[in-house]
N, C-alpha and C positions, 0 to 999 in steps of 0.2 A: 788320749794321745797327747793333748796339749800339756796336761799336768806332767806326764812322763818326760816330755821334751824339756819342760822348764826345770824338772828335777835333774836332768842330765846336763843341760847346757844353760848358759846365762841368757837373759832376755835380749841383751845386746847382740850376742852371737846369732841367735835365732832370727832377729830382725834383719841383720845384714845378710844372713844366708837366704832368707826369704826373698829379698830384693835381687840377690845374685841369681837365684833359681828362676825368678820371674824373667829377668832380662836374658838369661840363657835360653829360655823357652821362646822369647820374642825373636831372638836371632835365629834359632832353629826353624821356627815357622816361616820367617822371612826368606830363609835360604830354600826351604822346601817348596815354597809357593812362587819362587822367582820374583821376588818383590821388586827388584831393580827394573825388570821389564814392565811391571805394572806402573812404576813411578814414571818411566819414560812416556808411557801411553797417557798417563794422567796429566803430566806437564804439558803435553801437546794440546790438551783441551783448555788450558788456562789462557786468560786474556791479559795482554800487556797493559800496565805494569804488573809484575808478578811478585808477590810478597810471601815470605816464609814466617809462619808463627811457630816458634820453637817452644814446646811445652804448653800447648794451647789449652789443655784440660777442657773444662766445660765452656770455654769462651772462644772456641774456634769460629772464625768468620765464615759465613755461609754465602760466599759469592765467588765468581770465576777468577778473581784476582789473587786468591789466597790458597796456600798449601799449609794445612794444619797438621803438625806432627806432635806426638806425645809418646810416653812410655806405656800408657794405659789407654784402654778404650774409653771414649767419652763423646759428648755431643760434638759433631762435625769434625772429629779427628779422622783425617784421611789415612794416615799411616802410623803404625806403632814402631818406634825405633829405640835403639839403645844409643843414647847420645854420647856415651863414653867411647864409641867407635866412630870411624870416619862416616860422615853423612853420605848417603847414597845418591848424591846429586852431582851433576857435572859442574865444572868451574864456571863461574859467572852465570849461574842459572836464575838469579833473583835480583830484582831492583831494590829490595829492602828486606829487612828482617826485624822481627819483634820478639822479645823474650822478657817475660815478667815473672819474677820470683822463681827462677829456675837455677841460675848459676850458683847460688849459695848452697845448693845441694851437692856440689862437687868440691873437691879439694882445690886449692889455688892452682896447682899444676894441671889437674884435669879440667878445671874451668877455663884455663888458658887454652887448652887443646880444643875445647868446644868452640871458643870464640875464634880461634884460628881457622876452624872449619867454616864458621859463618863468613869470615873474611874471604875465604877461598871461593865460596859459592855466590858472593855478591859481585855484581857488575861494577865497573869503574864508576865512581860517584855514588854508589849505593850507600844507604844509611842503615845502621844497626841501632835500633832503640832497645836499650837494656835497662831493666828496673830490678833492683835488689833491695833487701833490707839495708838501711843506712846505719852502719855501726857507730859512726860519730854521733848521730842524732840520738841513738839509743843510750850511749854512754852519757851524753850531756843530760838527757832526760832523767837518768838515774841520779846524777849529781844534783840537778836543779829541783826535781820534784819526784822522788821515788814513789811516793804514794799514788800520784797520778799515773805513773808508768805501770805500777802494779794493777791499778784499776783497769787500765787499757789492756794489759796482756798478763793474765794470770788468773788462777782460780780465786774464789772468795777467801780472803785472809792471807793472800800471798804477799810477800815482801817485794820491794823493788828489785833486790838482787835475784830473787826467784824469777821475776819477769825478764831480767837481763839474760839469765841462763836459758829460759824458754826460747827467747828470740835467737840467741846465738847457737843453741843446740837443737831446739825443737825435737826433743828426745834424741834420736840418732840421725835425724834427717839433714839438719844443717851442718855443713862441713867447714865453711869459711865465709865470714862476713866482711864487707868492704866499706871503707870510707872512699871519698872521691879520689884522693891521691893514689890509693892502692888500685882502685879500678882503672884509673888512667894509665898507671904503670903497666897493668896486666894487658889492657887492650892494645896499647902501643907495642908491647912485646909480641902480641898475637898478630901484628901486621897492619893494624888500623893506622891511618895517617893523622887523624884529628879526633880528639875526644872533647866533647862539650857537655857541661852540666846544664840541666834545664829543670823546668818545673813540671808538675803534673799537667797533662793535656797541652803541653807546649813543646815544640820541637821543629826540626828542619823539614820533616816530611809529614804533611797533614794526614796522609793515608795510614801512617803508623801510630797515630794518636788514639789507640784503642785501650788505654789504661783502665784498669779496674779501680774504681774510686775507693774501694775498701782498703787498699794498700797505701793510700796517699799519706797518711800520718807518719808511717814508719819507713818510707822508701827513699832511696837515692835514684834519681833519674839522670 
């Protein structure tokens, strides 16, 4: 079946169709199981302050202060959601939100929509900690030391430019990479009032400093 599909269609088309089919199924299951009711009941069990982990994957926090959401089942994921749609949470439901290496999987416009939804569900004074691949850092690394960049990100024998393409594209998964100026512009247009650049494991809200160290070299915080 796989060989026939690849004979008939491009690998890119099949990859995108697979993701579309997956999230269509996620939305259908959520509708049939009345997920919004489940979410309301679950949020009632959370302890203040309450934080949202958007795209938690295997790093969901296992305590009463966190709500972990992702598009796929994984450790401590409470709800599977399609982030391209409105989040099923009420306005001002969370004190903070954390999102690491997720927004780059959306186009600029769709990523702005996701961030606008985060802004909507944050309480006044809430903090959104967002971490993405740092496009400026990657380009500078290519110019300054392409061999080092290739060794960091790429198969054996890869060139620096192959590593750049891998980071910017990650096959068909990455849609848009940011430098700070572009991220600031996007977040302000999504409704946030202040955008600050920081370092790994540093930020305004200590509870949100749950960064994965493996991303530190390549990331914008």
